[in-house]
VEXDREN-2710 file (C-alpha; in Angstrom, 1 decimal):
% VEXDREN-2710
k/r/px/py/pz
1/MET/0.0/0.0/0.0
2/ARG/1.3/3.4/-0.9
3/ILE/-0.3/6.4/0.8
4/SER/-1.7/8.9/-1.7
5/LEU/-2.8/12.4/-0.8
6/ASP/-3.9/13.3/-4.3
7/GLY/-6.7/15.8/-4.3
8/ARG/-6.1/16.8/-0.6
9/THR/-5.3/20.2/0.6
10/ALA/-2.9/20.7/3.6
11/ILE/-2.0/23.6/5.7
12/VAL/1.4/23.4/7.5
13/THR/2.3/26.1/10.0
14/GLY/5.8/26.9/10.9
15/ALA/6.8/25.5/7.5
16/GLY/9.4/28.1/6.5
17/GLY/12.2/25.7/7.7
18/GLY/13.0/22.8/9.9
19/LEU/10.4/20.2/10.6
20/GLY/7.6/22.2/9.0
21/ARG/9.5/22.5/5.7
22/CYS/10.1/18.7/5.7
23/HIS/6.4/18.0/6.5
24/ALA/5.3/20.3/3.7
25/LEU/7.6/18.7/1.2
26/ALA/6.6/15.2/2.3
27/LEU/2.9/15.9/1.9
28/ALA/3.4/17.5/-1.5
29/GLU/5.4/14.5/-2.6
30/ARG/2.4/12.4/-1.9
31/GLY/0.2/14.6/-4.0
32/ALA/-1.3/17.1/-1.5
33/ARG/-1.6/20.8/-2.4
34/VAL/0.2/22.6/0.4
35/VAL/-0.2/26.0/2.1
36/VAL/3.1/26.9/3.5
37/ASN/2.6/29.2/6.5
38/ASP/5.3/31.0/8.6
39/LEU/6.3/34.5/9.5
40/GLY/9.4/35.0/7.3
41/GLU/10.6/34.7/3.8
42/GLY/11.2/31.0/4.1
43/VAL/7.5/30.4/3.1
44/GLU/8.2/31.6/-0.5
45/THR/11.3/29.4/-0.7
46/VAL/9.6/26.2/0.5
47/ALA/6.5/26.9/-1.7
48/GLU/8.9/27.3/-4.7
49/GLU/10.6/24.0/-3.8
50/ILE/7.3/22.3/-4.0
51/ARG/6.4/23.9/-7.3
52/ARG/9.7/23.0/-8.9
53/ALA/9.1/19.4/-8.0
54/GLY/5.8/19.5/-9.8
55/GLY/3.5/20.2/-6.9
56/GLU/1.1/23.0/-6.0
57/ALA/1.7/25.3/-3.1
58/LEU/0.7/28.7/-1.6
59/ALA/3.0/30.7/0.5
60/ILE/1.0/32.6/3.2
61/ARG/2.8/34.6/5.9
62/GLY/1.1/35.2/9.2
63/SER/1.4/34.5/12.9
64/VAL/-0.6/31.6/14.4
65/THR/-1.3/33.9/17.3
66/ASP/-3.4/36.2/15.1
67/MET/-6.8/34.6/14.7
68/ASP/-7.8/37.1/12.0
69/ALA/-4.7/36.2/10.0
70/MET/-5.4/32.4/10.3
71/THR/-9.0/32.9/9.3
72/ALA/-7.8/34.9/6.2
73/MET/-5.3/32.1/5.4
74/VAL/-8.1/29.5/5.4
75/ASP/-10.3/31.8/3.4
76/GLU/-7.6/32.2/0.8
77/THR/-7.0/28.4/0.7
78/LEU/-10.7/27.7/0.2
79/ALA/-10.9/30.4/-2.6
80/THR/-7.9/28.8/-4.3
81/TRP/-8.6/25.1/-3.9
82/GLY/-12.0/24.7/-2.4
83/ARG/-11.1/22.4/0.5
84/VAL/-8.9/22.1/3.6
85/ASP/-8.3/18.4/4.4
86/ILE/-5.2/18.4/6.5
87/LEU/-3.9/20.8/9.2
88/VAL/-0.4/20.3/10.7
89/ASN/0.0/22.5/13.7
90/ASN/3.8/22.8/13.8
91/ALA/4.6/26.4/14.6
92/GLY/6.6/26.9/17.8
93/ILE/9.2/28.7/19.8
94/LEU/11.4/28.1/22.8
95/ARG/12.1/30.3/25.8
96/ASP/13.9/27.9/28.1
97/LYS/14.8/28.7/31.7
98/THR/14.2/27.1/35.0
99/PHE/10.8/28.0/36.5
100/ALA/12.5/29.9/39.3
101/LYS/14.2/32.2/36.8
102/MET/11.5/32.4/34.2
103/GLU/9.6/35.6/33.6
104/LEU/5.8/35.0/33.3
105/GLU/5.9/36.9/30.0
106/ASP/8.0/34.1/28.5
107/PHE/5.6/31.5/29.9
108/ARG/2.6/33.2/28.4
109/LEU/4.4/33.7/25.0
110/VAL/5.2/30.0/24.6
111/MET/1.6/29.1/25.6
112/GLU/0.3/31.6/23.1
113/VAL/2.3/30.3/20.2
114/HIS/2.1/26.6/20.8
115/LEU/-1.3/26.2/22.5
116/MET/-3.4/29.1/21.3
117/GLY/-1.7/29.1/17.9
118/SER/-2.9/25.6/17.4
119/VAL/-6.3/26.5/18.8
120/ASN/-6.6/29.4/16.4
121/CYS/-5.6/27.3/13.3
122/THR/-7.8/24.4/14.3
123/LYS/-10.8/26.7/15.0
124/ALA/-10.2/28.3/11.6
125/VAL/-10.6/25.0/9.7
126/TRP/-13.0/23.2/12.0
127/ASP/-16.3/24.3/10.4
128/THR/-15.0/23.6/6.9
129/MET/-13.9/20.1/7.9
130/ARG/-17.3/19.4/9.6
131/GLU/-19.2/20.5/6.5
132/GLN/-17.1/18.4/4.1
133/GLN/-17.2/15.5/6.5
134/TYR/-13.5/15.0/6.4
135/GLY/-10.4/16.2/8.2
136/ARG/-7.0/15.3/9.5
137/ILE/-5.5/17.5/12.3
138/ILE/-2.1/16.9/13.7
139/MET/-0.9/18.6/16.9
140/THR/2.8/18.8/17.6
141/THR/3.3/17.7/21.2
142/SER/6.6/16.8/22.8
143/SER/8.3/14.4/25.2
144/SER/8.9/17.5/27.3
145/GLY/5.1/17.7/27.8
146/LEU/4.5/14.0/28.1
147/TYR/7.3/13.3/30.5
148/GLY/8.8/16.6/31.6
149/ASN/12.2/18.2/30.8
150/PHE/14.3/20.4/33.0
151/GLY/14.1/24.1/32.1
152/GLN/11.0/23.7/29.9
153/SER/8.0/24.3/32.2
154/ASN/6.4/26.7/29.7
155/TYR/7.0/24.5/26.7
156/GLY/6.1/21.3/28.5
157/THR/2.8/22.8/29.8
158/ALA/1.8/23.9/26.3
159/LYS/2.7/20.6/24.7
160/MET/0.7/18.5/27.2
161/ALA/-2.2/20.9/26.8
162/LEU/-2.3/20.0/23.1
163/VAL/-2.7/16.4/24.0
164/GLY/-5.8/17.4/26.1
165/LEU/-7.1/19.3/23.1
166/MET/-6.5/16.3/20.8
167/GLN/-8.4/14.0/23.2
168/THR/-11.6/16.1/23.2
169/LEU/-11.5/17.2/19.6
170/SER/-11.1/13.6/18.4
171/LEU/-14.4/12.8/20.2
172/GLU/-16.2/15.8/18.9
173/GLY/-14.9/15.3/15.4
174/ALA/-15.5/11.6/15.1
175/LYS/-18.9/11.7/13.4
176/TYR/-17.5/14.0/10.8
177/ASP/-14.5/11.8/10.1
178/ILE/-12.2/14.4/11.6
179/ARG/-9.3/12.5/13.1
180/VAL/-7.1/14.3/15.5
181/ASN/-3.7/13.0/16.5
182/SER/-0.5/14.2/18.1
183/LEU/3.1/13.9/17.0
184/ALA/6.0/14.0/19.5
185/PRO/9.1/14.6/17.3
186/THR/12.8/14.2/18.1
187/ALA/14.8/16.1/15.4
188/ALA/17.7/18.4/14.8
189/THR/16.1/21.8/14.2
190/GLN/16.8/25.4/15.0
191/MET/14.8/24.9/18.2
192/THR/17.0/22.0/19.4
193/GLN/20.4/22.8/18.1
194/ASP/21.7/24.0/21.5
195/LEU/20.1/21.1/23.4
196/LEU/21.9/18.1/22.1
197/PRO/25.5/17.2/21.0
198/LYS/26.2/17.6/17.2
199/GLU/27.0/13.9/16.7
200/ILE/23.5/13.1/17.9
201/LEU/21.8/15.9/16.1
202/ASP/23.4/14.7/12.8
203/LYS/21.5/11.4/13.2
204/LEU/18.1/13.1/13.9
205/SER/17.1/14.6/10.6
206/PRO/13.8/16.3/10.4
207/GLU/13.1/14.3/7.3
208/SER/13.0/11.1/9.4
209/VAL/10.0/12.5/11.3
210/SER/7.8/13.5/8.4
211/PRO/6.6/9.9/7.4
212/ALA/4.6/10.0/10.6
213/VAL/2.9/13.2/9.4
214/VAL/2.1/11.6/6.0
215/PHE/0.5/8.7/7.8
216/LEU/-1.5/10.8/10.2
217/ALA/-2.6/13.0/7.3
218/SER/-3.9/10.0/5.3
219/GLU/-7.3/8.3/5.0
220/GLN/-5.8/5.4/7.0
221/ALA/-5.0/7.7/10.0
222/PRO/-6.1/6.6/13.5
223/SER/-7.5/9.1/15.9
224/ARG/-6.6/10.0/19.5
225/THR/-3.1/8.7/19.0
226/ILE/0.2/10.1/20.1
227/ILE/3.1/9.0/17.9
228/GLY/6.7/9.5/18.8
229/ALA/9.1/9.8/15.9
230/GLY/12.8/10.4/15.6
231/GLY/15.8/9.0/13.7
232/GLY/13.6/6.6/11.8
233/SER/12.0/5.1/14.9
234/PHE/8.3/5.4/15.8
235/GLU/6.5/4.8/19.1
236/ALA/3.0/5.3/20.6
237/ALA/2.5/7.1/23.9
238/HIS/-0.6/6.5/26.0
239/VAL/-2.4/8.3/28.9
240/THR/-3.4/5.3/31.0
241/LEU/-5.3/4.6/34.2
242/THR/-4.5/1.8/36.7
243/ARG/-7.0/-0.4/38.3
244/GLY/-6.2/1.1/41.7
245/ILE/-7.9/0.2/44.9
246/HIS/-11.0/1.1/46.9
247/LEU/-10.4/2.5/50.4
248/GLY/-13.8/4.0/51.2
249/THR/-14.1/7.0/53.5
250/GLY/-13.1/7.8/57.0
251/PRO/-10.5/9.6/59.1
252/ASP/-7.7/7.1/58.3
253/VAL/-8.1/6.9/54.5
254/ALA/-5.1/9.2/53.8
255/ASP/-2.9/7.0/56.1
256/ARG/-4.1/3.8/54.4
257/LEU/-3.5/5.4/51.0
258/ALA/0.1/6.1/52.0
259/GLU/0.5/2.5/53.2
260/ARG/-0.9/1.0/50.0
261/PHE/0.1/3.5/47.4
262/GLU/2.2/0.9/45.5
263/GLU/-1.1/-0.9/44.8
264/VAL/-2.6/2.3/43.5
265/ARG/0.1/2.7/40.9
266/ASP/0.5/-1.0/40.1
267/ARG/0.3/-1.2/36.3
268/SER/0.1/-5.0/36.2
269/ARG/-3.5/-5.3/37.3
270/GLY/-5.7/-4.2/34.4
271/GLU/-4.3/-0.8/33.4
272/ILE/-6.5/0.7/30.7
273/VAL/-6.4/3.5/28.1
274/PRO/-9.8/5.2/28.8
275/GLU/-12.0/6.0/25.9
276/ASN/-13.1/9.3/27.4
277/GLY/-12.9/11.2/30.7
278/GLY/-15.9/9.5/32.1
279/ALA/-14.0/6.2/32.3
280/GLN/-12.3/7.2/35.5
281/GLY/-15.6/7.9/37.2
282/GLN/-17.1/4.7/35.9
283/LEU/-14.1/2.7/37.2
284/GLU/-14.5/4.3/40.6
285/LEU/-18.2/3.6/40.7
286/THR/-17.5/0.0/39.7
287/LYS/-15.1/-0.5/42.6
288/LEU/-17.6/1.2/44.9
289/GLN/-20.2/-1.3/43.8
290/GLU/-17.8/-4.2/44.3
291/ALA/-17.1/-3.0/47.8
292/GLY/-20.8/-3.0/48.6
293/GLY/-21.2/0.8/48.6
294/ILE/-23.7/0.8/45.8
295/ILE/-26.7/-1.6/45.5
296/ALA/-27.1/-2.6/41.9
END
């Protein structure tokens, strides 16, 4: 099976270089018409690369933090090609410092670009995707959000928030065949060049991540999936819930919780990936019933 994106229209933010450029080129190589979005002159360069290779591309400058600009970008895309099938929320910045030294301005700025930028772009395409009964949306999360990373409290917060956005939008978009997923890339880009040694960065090309984007942009894409990608390797990350224990109520519950906490976080006894947020409450009600606290 070869994935084809013929007839599909994709928007890639932050596509003037790095990962975004590679994503845009990879989608175009599979037949997608691509809107290359970023702030600088790189958008014209990448769009021209696509055209020289025989593809179709629009270069549209604009900040993802500007809702009016993102709405105008989608309007121009629809006026040109009539559809928006794929959105790759890739635009981002870093303002790394320990939380103790970080100014709140830098915290807010990173949240604005990564989280609200993705919200703005997704909102701008959402109604169109609902009306056409088709859409593929990719959030760019990070291992820093999933697992934490020293000095990246702002970045990690924004990236984990995008997973929460993915979880809910995948449910709301399901009946319209809008599939929403997240990509956690590991790649040598301008954002990471000062974080890893050169000999490692040389093996982590942005091009090695883009096959995951092609898959998540395709008709065969899953939904509510977090894919890790880097150096030619691919993984799936999950937000899970352990079986836990029932302790009931009373003045000594906190003490018994402390004593039995290893049972609470034991992953060997029926750990699940909940289908939605209600699964936690359902599990707790089930254990309450099993303990005799609810009469069926």
